[in-house]
GUMAR-359977 format. One record per residue: residue number from 1; residue in one letter; x negated, y, z of N, C-alpha, C in turn. Coordinates in pm, whole numbers, plus 50000, padded with zeros to 5 digits. Each point is the difference from the previous one (the first is absolute). Example, Ala and Ser with C-alpha at 12.3 -4.5 7.8 and 13.67 -1.06 7.14 Angstrom:
BEGIN
[atom 1,"a",[48681,49431,50780],[50089,50119,50000],[49910,50120,50000]]
[atom 2,"s",[50035,50105,49928],[49918,50119,50006],[50077,50109,50073]]
***
This chain:
BEGIN
[atom 1,"m",[80420,36878,95749],[50077,49895,50090],[49934,50048,50122]]
[atom 2,"l",[50082,50002,50068],[50015,50018,50190],[50055,49867,50052]]
[atom 3,"i",[49902,49987,50095],[50052,49856,50097],[49935,50068,50136]]
[atom 4,"k",[50101,49962,50065],[50005,50044,50140],[49949,49832,50117]]
[atom 5,"m",[49918,50092,50076],[49944,49902,50108],[50058,49991,50145]]
[atom 6,"t",[50031,49901,50015],[50081,49989,50143],[49918,50057,50134]]
[atom 7,"r",[50097,50003,50087],[49932,50038,50127],[49897,49875,50048]]
[atom 8,"r",[50025,49892,49927],[49875,49899,50023],[49887,49988,49919]]
[atom 9,"g",[49985,50096,49916],[49912,49998,49879],[50026,49906,49888]]
[atom 10,"t",[50111,49956,50003],[50025,49920,49885],[50065,50060,49856]]
[atom 11,"v",[49901,49945,49944],[50063,50084,49848],[50054,49881,49873]]
[atom 12,"t",[50098,50049,49943],[50074,49891,49902],[49968,50024,49855]]
[atom 13,"l",[49925,49909,49944],[49967,50043,49868],[50145,49943,49911]]
[atom 14,"p",[50004,50093,49917],[50124,49988,49892],[50002,49898,49913]]
[atom 15,"k",[50074,49941,49957],[49980,49878,49921],[49916,49999,49880]]
[atom 16,"d",[50032,50128,49947],[49893,50017,49880],[49860,50014,50006]]
[atom 17,"v",[49981,50016,50089],[49853,50051,50067],[49953,49838,50032]]
[atom 18,"r",[50073,49937,50071],[49984,49823,50056],[50003,49942,49868]]
[atom 19,"k",[50038,50059,49906],[49999,49910,49836],[49844,49954,49997]]
[atom 20,"g",[49993,49816,49971],[49906,49976,49945],[49912,49940,50127]]
[atom 21,"l",[50014,50043,50162],[49917,49952,50080],[50055,49887,50064]]
[atom 22,"d",[49941,49959,50083],[50033,49854,50051],[50095,50065,50108]]
[atom 23,"e",[50070,49896,50060],[50135,50044,50098],[49914,50080,50142]]
[atom 24,"e",[49873,49899,49999],[49953,50008,50159],[49847,50091,49940]]
[atom 25,"a",[49978,50051,49913],[49877,50091,49972],[49942,50058,50103]]
[atom 26,"l",[49873,50000,50024],[49934,50077,50079],[49935,50142,49958]]
[atom 27,"f",[49994,50101,50044],[49948,50130,49984],[49904,50047,50094]]
[atom 28,"d",[49885,50077,49904],[49889,50048,50092],[50099,50129,50004]]
[atom 29,"v",[49936,50083,50149],[50070,50120,49998],[49895,50110,49982]]
[atom 30,"v",[50007,50098,49918],[49882,50075,50013],[50055,50141,50010]]
[atom 31,"r",[49960,50071,50107],[50022,50133,49988],[49888,50109,49977]]
[atom 32,"r",[50010,50068,49891],[49863,50047,49927],[50016,50139,50100]]
[atom 33,"g",[49871,50078,49971],[49980,50110,50055],[50067,50110,49953]]
[atom 34,"d",[50105,49988,49902],[50072,50113,49964],[50130,49980,50074]]
[atom 35,"g",[50010,49919,50075],[50172,49954,50074],[50059,49888,49909]]
[atom 36,"v",[49945,49967,49862],[50114,49896,49950],[49978,49896,50043]]
[atom 37,"i",[50110,49912,50044],[50011,49877,50062],[50013,49882,49849]]
[atom 38,"e",[49889,49901,50000],[50008,49930,49869],[50032,49845,50048]]
[atom 39,"l",[50121,49938,49912],[49973,49861,50051],[49947,49923,49883]]
[atom 40,"r",[49902,49913,50018],[49944,49912,49917],[50012,49885,49989]]
[atom 41,"p",[50108,49929,49914],[49985,49851,50026],[49891,49914,49983]]
[atom 42,"r",[50004,49934,50111],[49892,49929,49996],[49987,49806,49961]]
[atom 43,"i",[49947,49987,49886],[50003,49883,49927],[49905,49898,50111]]
[atom 44,"t",[50099,49893,50032],[49977,49909,50075],[49947,49889,49923]]
[atom 45,"i",[49943,49912,50037],[49908,49881,49931],[50052,49871,50120]]
[atom 46,"d",[50063,49915,49884],[50002,49851,50088],[49872,49985,50062]]
[atom 47,"a",[50024,49925,50097],[49896,49952,50076],[49925,49924,49936]]
[atom 48,"s",[50072,49911,49931],[49934,49896,49897],[49921,50040,49887]]
[atom 49,"q",[50011,50111,49944],[49947,50050,49896],[49882,50095,50063]]
[atom 50,"a",[49976,50053,50100],[49929,50084,50063],[49842,49975,49949]]
[atom 51,"w",[49978,49882,50015],[49856,49977,49934],[49994,50090,49877]]
[atom 52,"f",[50085,49982,49901],[49960,50055,49894],[49984,50165,49973]]
[atom 53,"w",[50036,50053,50124],[49972,50165,49993],[49872,50007,50094]]
[atom 54,"t",[49925,49943,50033],[49904,50019,50081],[49881,50067,49922]]
[atom 55,"e",[49924,50082,50050],[49928,50073,49930],[49899,49908,49931]]
[atom 56,"r",[49947,49873,50040],[49885,49925,49934],[50093,49933,49887]]
[atom 57,"w",[50135,49955,50024],[50054,49955,49857],[50044,50086,49901]]
[atom 58,"q",[50020,50137,50044],[50026,50106,49899],[49887,50014,49909]]
[atom 59,"k",[49858,50006,50081],[49887,50005,49934],[49971,49886,49917]]
[atom 60,"m",[50033,49891,50036],[49979,49878,49900],[50104,50013,49884]]
[atom 61,"e",[50102,50048,50009],[50102,50005,49863],[49948,50119,49912]]
[atom 62,"r",[49959,50126,50083],[49889,50109,49909],[49942,49909,49910]]
[atom 63,"e",[49905,49883,50094],[49893,49987,49912],[50041,49892,49890]]
[atom 64,"a",[50075,49943,50032],[50096,49892,49884],[50037,50080,49899]]
[atom 65,"d",[50071,50100,50024],[50064,50089,49896],[49896,50047,49884]]
[atom 66,"e",[49881,50040,50072],[49894,50062,49926],[49931,49908,49917]]
[atom 67,"a",[49992,49851,50051],[49944,49894,49921],[50092,49952,49889]]
[atom 68,"i",[50123,50031,50034],[50078,49976,49888],[49970,50105,49858]]
[atom 69,"a",[50013,50100,50070],[49988,50109,49890],[49863,49990,49916]]
[atom 70,"r",[49896,49961,50050],[49891,49963,49927],[49969,49879,49941]]
[atom 71,"g",[50128,49944,50045],[50004,49840,49885],[49918,49928,50087]]
[atom 72,"d",[49953,49998,50110],[49905,49953,50077],[50092,49883,50074]]
[atom 73,"y",[50043,49855,49920],[50059,49930,50078],[50029,49884,49902]]
[atom 74,"k",[50043,49867,50035],[49986,49904,49924],[50135,49906,50005]]
[atom 75,"t",[50049,49970,49917],[50140,49896,49991],[49960,49872,49967]]
[atom 76,"f",[50105,49894,50087],[49997,49872,49981],[50102,49940,49957]]
[atom 77,"d",[49994,49910,49885],[50120,49911,49936],[50048,49922,50133]]
[atom 78,"t",[49914,49947,50014],[50072,49897,50182],[49975,50060,50125]]
[atom 79,"g",[50048,49940,50076],[49950,49998,50163],[49893,49941,50033]]
[atom 80,"e",[49978,49848,49925],[49880,49922,49994],[49867,50114,49942]]
[atom 81,"e",[50056,50055,49916],[49859,50073,49937],[49913,50116,50101]]
[atom 82,"f",[50148,50079,50039],[49980,50114,50099],[49899,49904,50136]]
[atom 83,"l",[50060,49919,50088],[49921,49916,50112],[49862,49988,49939]]
[atom 84,"a",[49994,49921,49880],[49874,49978,49978],[49905,50137,50001]]
[atom 85,"e",[50039,50079,49967],[49889,50149,49983],[50014,50030,50125]]
[atom 86,"l",[50070,50007,50129],[50000,50036,50146],[49905,49871,50066]]
[atom 87,"e",[50018,49894,49944],[49866,49916,50058],[49885,49994,49927]]
[atom 88,"e",[49972,50040,49876],[49850,50062,49942],[49958,50106,50093]]
[atom 89,"i",[50080,50124,50003],[49971,50100,50079],[49940,49966,50113]]
[atom 90,"h",[50090,49933,50093],[49947,49958,50122],[49889,49910,50020]]
[atom 91,"r",[49986,49919,49890],[49832,49917,49987],[49910,50053,49992]]
[atom 92,"r",[50015,50130,49899],[49877,50079,49994],[49964,50084,50096]]
[atom 93,"k",[50119,50059,50098],[50002,50065,50103],[49921,49907,50103]]
[atom 94,"v",[50022,49906,50036],[49946,49860,50082],[49875,50008,49979]]
[atom 95,"e",[49945,49981,49862],[49854,49947,49968],[49923,50132,49966]]
[atom 96,"g",[50032,50150,50063],[49954,50088,49993],[49984,50077,49864]]
[atom 97,"g",[50090,49965,49906],[49942,50059,49856],[50150,50146,50007]]
[atom 98,"s",[50006,50033,49900],[50098,50114,49935],[50109,49948,49945]]
***
């Protein structure tokens, strides 16, 4: 496939290349040492969801996945049972226990 760049540096990507991309997709442009120019679609994250992708949160997600894989979790039949467990954990922590 041959694509022409205009005098102003504009390049139009053919429709089949754009397939599956957002109409206003962003790209990182990388010029490699061998002269090849790469356009890499940048995945943008909705600002209201950015917290989920922080390193801290991703670390906690990995820890949770590992705990689940080990079977290190507890289930509750009701919300009240869950809240009672949290209160008990808090009470022990405040009293200096484990």
